[in-house]
C-alpha positions as CSV (number, residue, x, y, z in Angstrom):
1,M,-41.5,52.9,-54.7
2,K,-38.5,50.1,-56.0
3,S,-36.8,49.2,-53.6
4,M,-32.9,49.1,-54.2
5,C,-29.8,47.3,-52.6
6,K,-26.7,48.8,-51.5
7,M,-23.2,47.7,-53.3
8,K,-20.0,48.5,-52.3
9,T,-17.7,50.2,-54.9
10,G,-13.9,51.4,-53.5
11,K,-14.3,53.4,-50.6
12,A,-17.9,55.2,-51.2
13,F,-21.4,53.7,-52.0
14,R,-23.7,53.9,-54.7
15,Q,-26.5,52.6,-56.0
16,A,-26.9,50.3,-58.1
17,P,-30.4,49.4,-60.6
18,V,-30.8,45.9,-59.2
19,S,-33.8,44.9,-56.6
20,C,-32.9,43.2,-53.7
21,L,-35.0,40.3,-54.9
22,T,-33.5,40.0,-58.0
23,M,-29.8,39.4,-55.8
24,F,-31.4,37.3,-53.9
25,L,-32.8,35.0,-56.7
26,M,-29.1,35.2,-58.3
27,F,-27.7,34.0,-54.9
28,L,-30.2,31.8,-54.0
29,P,-28.7,28.4,-55.6
30,A,-25.3,29.2,-53.3
31,L,-26.7,30.0,-50.4
32,L,-28.9,26.5,-50.8
33,L,-25.5,24.4,-51.7
34,S,-23.8,26.3,-49.0
35,A,-26.3,25.3,-46.2
36,A,-26.4,21.5,-47.4
37,F,-22.7,21.1,-46.5
38,Q,-23.0,22.8,-43.3
39,P,-22.9,20.1,-40.4
40,V,-26.4,20.9,-38.1
41,F,-25.7,19.6,-33.9
42,A,-28.6,17.8,-32.2
43,Q,-29.1,20.0,-29.3
44,T,-31.6,18.1,-27.8
45,P,-31.5,15.0,-26.0
46,E,-34.2,13.2,-28.2
47,Q,-31.8,13.4,-31.3
48,Q,-28.7,12.0,-28.6
49,P,-30.1,8.9,-28.4
50,V,-26.8,6.9,-27.6
51,L,-25.9,10.1,-25.2
52,V,-29.8,9.5,-23.7
53,G,-28.7,5.8,-23.4
54,L,-25.6,6.3,-21.2
55,V,-26.8,9.0,-19.0
56,G,-30.2,9.5,-19.4
57,A,-32.4,12.4,-20.7
58,E,-32.2,15.0,-18.2
59,R,-28.9,15.0,-17.6
60,A,-28.1,14.8,-21.2
61,A,-30.1,18.1,-21.8
62,V,-27.8,19.6,-19.1
63,L,-24.8,18.3,-21.1
64,I,-25.7,19.4,-24.2
65,R,-25.6,22.9,-23.1
66,G,-22.2,22.7,-22.2
67,D,-22.2,22.4,-18.3
68,T,-21.0,20.2,-16.2
69,L,-22.1,17.8,-13.9
70,S,-19.9,17.1,-10.7
71,S,-20.3,15.8,-7.2
72,L,-17.8,14.9,-4.1
73,Q,-18.8,12.9,-0.8
74,N,-16.5,12.2,1.8
75,K,-18.3,9.1,3.5
76,D,-19.5,5.7,2.1
77,P,-19.5,7.5,-1.1
78,R,-21.9,5.7,-4.0
79,P,-21.3,6.7,-7.6
80,V,-23.9,9.0,-8.6
81,L,-22.8,10.3,-12.1
82,V,-21.7,7.1,-13.3
83,P,-22.7,6.6,-17.1
84,S,-25.1,3.0,-18.2
85,N,-21.7,1.0,-19.6
86,D,-20.7,-1.7,-17.8
87,F,-17.7,-2.0,-17.8
88,V,-17.4,1.7,-16.2
89,K,-19.7,0.4,-13.7
90,N,-17.7,-2.8,-12.9
91,M,-14.4,-0.8,-12.5
92,G,-15.8,1.7,-10.4
93,N,-17.3,-0.3,-8.0
94,E,-14.1,-2.7,-7.8
95,M,-12.1,0.1,-6.7
96,I,-14.6,1.1,-4.2
97,L,-14.6,-2.0,-2.4
98,S,-10.7,-2.3,-2.4
99,L,-10.1,0.8,-1.4
100,K,-12.9,1.7,0.8
101,P,-12.3,5.6,-0.1
102,S,-12.7,8.8,2.1
103,F,-13.8,10.9,-0.3
104,F,-14.6,10.1,-4.1
105,V,-15.1,12.9,-6.7
106,E,-16.7,12.4,-10.0
107,N,-17.5,14.7,-13.4
108,L,-19.2,14.3,-16.5
109,S,-19.2,16.0,-19.4
110,L,-19.5,16.7,-23.5
111,Y,-16.8,16.9,-26.0
112,R,-18.2,18.2,-28.8
113,K,-16.5,16.8,-31.9
114,P,-15.0,18.9,-34.9
115,P,-18.0,19.1,-37.5
116,A,-16.7,17.1,-40.0
117,Q,-16.2,14.1,-37.4
118,A,-19.5,15.0,-36.0
119,R,-20.2,10.9,-35.9
120,S,-19.2,7.5,-34.3
121,W,-15.5,7.8,-34.2
122,T,-13.7,5.7,-36.6
123,D,-10.5,2.9,-35.9
124,A,-8.3,5.9,-36.7
125,E,-9.9,8.5,-34.5
126,R,-10.1,5.7,-31.7
127,T,-6.4,4.8,-32.4
128,A,-5.4,8.7,-32.1
129,L,-7.5,9.5,-29.4
130,Y,-5.9,6.6,-27.3
131,N,-2.2,7.5,-28.3
132,E,-3.4,11.0,-27.0
133,S,-4.0,9.4,-23.5
134,L,-0.7,7.6,-23.2
135,A,1.2,11.1,-23.8
136,L,1.4,11.2,-20.4
137,S,4.5,13.7,-21.0
138,S,1.9,16.6,-21.8
139,L,0.8,16.3,-18.2
140,A,3.6,18.0,-17.1
141,G,2.9,21.8,-16.7
142,I,-0.9,21.7,-16.5
143,Q,-2.3,24.3,-14.0
144,Y,-5.2,23.4,-11.3
145,Y,-7.0,26.1,-9.0
146,S,-5.8,25.4,-5.5
147,A,-8.6,26.2,-3.3
148,S,-6.2,27.1,-0.3
149,R,-4.0,29.3,-1.8
150,K,-7.1,31.4,-3.9
151,A,-4.9,30.9,-7.9
152,M,-3.7,28.5,-10.1
153,R,-1.0,26.4,-9.8
154,T,1.0,24.1,-11.3
155,F,-0.3,20.3,-11.2
156,Y,2.5,18.2,-12.3
157,E,6.4,19.7,-12.8
158,T,7.9,17.1,-14.6
159,S,5.5,13.3,-15.9
160,V,7.7,10.8,-17.5
161,V,7.0,7.3,-18.6
162,V,9.3,5.1,-17.0
163,S,10.4,1.7,-17.6
164,G,8.4,-0.3,-14.0
165,S,7.7,0.8,-11.0
166,D,10.5,1.8,-9.0
167,G,10.6,4.8,-10.9
168,K,13.9,4.2,-13.4
169,N,15.0,4.4,-17.4
170,P,12.9,7.1,-18.2
171,L,10.9,6.3,-22.0
172,P,9.2,8.2,-24.3
173,D,5.3,8.3,-24.4
174,P,4.4,4.7,-25.8
175,V,2.5,5.1,-29.7
176,Y,0.2,1.9,-31.2
177,T,-1.2,1.5,-34.7
178,V,-4.0,-0.9,-33.0
179,P,-4.7,-0.5,-29.1
180,P,-4.0,-3.5,-27.4
181,S,-7.4,-4.2,-25.5
182,Q,-5.4,-4.1,-21.9
183,L,-1.6,-2.5,-21.3
184,V,0.2,-1.2,-18.4
185,V,2.3,2.1,-18.0
186,Y,4.5,3.2,-15.7
187,A,4.7,7.1,-15.3
188,R,7.1,9.1,-12.2
189,Q,5.6,12.7,-11.9
190,K,6.1,15.4,-9.4
191,D,3.4,16.4,-8.1
192,L,4.2,19.9,-6.2
193,S,1.6,19.9,-3.4
194,F,2.4,15.4,-3.1
195,G,6.1,15.1,-4.1
196,D,7.4,13.1,-6.7
197,N,6.0,9.6,-7.1
198,V,5.3,6.8,-9.3
199,Y,2.5,5.7,-10.8
200,R,0.4,3.0,-12.8
201,Y,-1.7,3.4,-15.3
202,N,-4.2,0.7,-16.5
203,Y,-5.5,1.3,-20.0
204,H,-8.3,-0.5,-21.2
205,A,-9.5,-0.3,-25.0
206,Q,-13.2,-1.1,-26.0
207,S,-14.8,-0.7,-30.0
208,N,-16.6,2.6,-28.1
209,S,-15.0,3.4,-25.1
210,L,-11.6,4.1,-23.7
211,V,-10.7,3.7,-20.2
212,F,-7.3,4.4,-18.1
213,I,-7.2,4.4,-14.6
214,Q,-4.3,5.6,-12.6
215,E,-2.9,4.7,-9.0
216,N,-0.2,5.7,-6.8
217,L,2.4,3.1,-5.9
218,T,4.4,5.5,-3.5
219,S,3.0,7.4,-0.3
220,M,2.2,11.3,-1.5
221,N,2.6,13.4,1.5
222,Y,1.4,17.1,1.6
223,G,5.4,18.7,2.3
224,I,6.2,16.7,5.3
225,I,2.7,15.4,6.5
226,P,1.4,11.9,5.1
227,A,-1.5,12.5,2.5
228,V,-2.0,9.4,1.2
229,G,-0.8,5.7,1.2
230,K,0.3,3.5,-1.2
231,N,-1.8,2.5,-3.3
232,K,-4.6,4.3,-1.7
233,L,-5.5,6.3,-4.6
234,R,-7.3,5.6,-7.9
235,S,-8.7,8.2,-10.5
236,M,-10.1,7.0,-13.9
237,V,-10.9,8.8,-16.8
238,A,-13.6,6.7,-19.3
239,V,-14.1,8.2,-22.8
240,L,-17.2,7.0,-24.3
241,D,-18.3,7.3,-28.0
242,A,-21.5,9.1,-28.2
243,G,-21.9,9.9,-31.8
244,E,-21.7,13.4,-32.4
245,Y,-20.3,13.5,-28.9
246,L,-17.1,12.0,-26.3
247,L,-18.9,11.7,-22.6
248,I,-16.2,11.8,-20.4
249,Y,-16.3,10.4,-17.1
250,V,-13.6,11.2,-14.7
251,V,-13.4,10.3,-10.9
252,S,-11.0,10.1,-8.1
253,M,-10.7,8.7,-5.1
254,A,-8.4,8.2,-2.1
255,K,-8.3,6.6,1.6
256,A,-6.5,10.0,3.4
257,A,-4.6,9.6,5.9
258,S,-6.0,9.4,9.5
259,L,-5.0,13.0,10.3
260,P,-7.6,15.8,11.6
261,G,-8.7,18.0,8.2
262,M,-6.5,15.7,6.0
263,G,-9.9,13.6,4.6
264,E,-10.9,17.2,3.9
265,R,-7.8,19.1,2.3
266,V,-7.2,15.9,-0.3
267,G,-10.5,15.6,-1.5
268,S,-10.9,20.0,-1.9
269,S,-7.6,19.6,-3.8
270,F,-8.4,16.4,-5.9
271,S,-11.8,18.0,-6.8
272,T,-10.4,20.9,-8.8
273,R,-7.6,18.8,-10.0
274,A,-10.3,16.1,-11.9
275,E,-11.3,19.0,-13.4
276,A,-7.6,19.9,-14.3
277,I,-7.6,16.5,-15.7
278,L,-10.6,16.7,-17.8
279,K,-9.2,20.1,-19.5
280,W,-6.3,18.4,-20.4
281,F,-8.0,15.5,-21.7
282,R,-10.3,18.2,-24.1
283,G,-6.7,19.4,-25.0
284,Q,-5.7,16.0,-26.0
285,A,-9.0,15.1,-27.9
286,D,-8.2,18.3,-30.0
287,N,-5.0,16.9,-31.3
288,A,-6.8,13.5,-31.8
289,F,-9.4,14.9,-34.5
290,A,-6.9,17.6,-36.5
291,K,-4.0,14.5,-36.8
292,T,-7.4,12.3,-38.2
293,K,-9.3,15.1,-40.1
294,P,-10.7,14.1,-43.6
């Protein structure tokens, strides 16, 4: 029996005297041409040598599946998720030594670049990512999950760049045509849990990484209860170029006030807040790659 294909004409279907094989051969060149231009993402660690070099094959497999790795430590913390990058490792170790934190939160995840930009970042993309990380005003209104309230809650009610450590003189978010290797930015941010505080952000730009570190310059209170003293909080976001992906490492640590239960409360809060920062940066990365799309 001769094979026939169905062709749509208006609202009804009728049979056409053209075999399926004939139609397939007619469209085969177009199908092959289309497939040639479809980007293919490497789905195994063996196809991602840069990523494997940063996190190892086992963790790379987990991250490529779309999972996020996380760790929370309360006593004598040691980094367990930090990528194999000397600069990031050294910065993290220096913060631990100077702070001696009572809690330590780590998150490690991947951001998949858009198909047309799924390779090592260009100078333009790196600059766009840098400027998006400087857009601290965009932190206003982001949400995090409050474990105590068992509901989503606003993280920062307001967030604005200021001229100095006194928290005065609001400024627009800085923008650079070429990222400086080091930069200090001050911001005033109103946190619905820990109040209105001033922070210092230290930015570090290298050829294959962007790192920014937040430090509190004012004491953070949980209502009227002291929670984290001045200069006792550090949060670092490290963005590493990994070919088709960005590897994002987020770590938060603090020396919480010596009050019963305060360390656990603060640690739990900052664990979910680290996830919120990760989600925020993903949105910023979307903006950066959209602005530099070929």
